[in-house]
N, C-alpha and C positions, 0 to 999 in steps of 0.2 A: 241144430237148425242151420241149413245152408244160407249163404248170403243172398240178399235180394239186390238185383241190379236195376237201377232206374235208367232205362235205355235213352231217355231224353237228356239225361245228364252225362252219360258215358260218351267220351270223345274218341274211344278206340285206341288209347295210348298203349294198352297192354301191360301197364305197370302191375296190375292186380294178378294177371296171369303169371308174370315172372316171379312174384314173391310167394305164391301159393305153394306150400310144401306138400300138398296132397293131390295136386292136379285136379282140383275141383272146377277150375275155370279154364275156358279156352276162348279164342277169338272166333266169332261167327258173324259174317256179314259186316266186318269192320267194327264190331261191338263185342264187349265181354259177355260171356254167357256161362251159366252154371251147367256143366256137362256131367258132373259126377257128384251129386249132392250128398250121397251116403258116405263119401270119403271125407267130408268136411270135419276138421278138427276144432272148429270155432276159435281159431287162434287170432282172428281178426286182422291178420297181416294185410289182406287184400283191402280191407276197409281203410286202414292207415295209409296204404300206398296210393290210394285213389286221389289224384289231385282235384277232382271235380266233385267229390262227395257223393258219387253215384252208387256207392255200396253201403248197405245197412244190414243189420242183423235183427 
């Protein structure tokens, strides 16, 4: 299951994109977005890296 991103909480810092080992996330319109959900390893690194708590599984 890929991560879910709450756009209202995302501040566009990009921390989640940087830590994702499978390139599941990318920045779109200054917000994080799931661009490759099938590649998700469910490692939860993006969830841990998000300082705003905008990512959940």
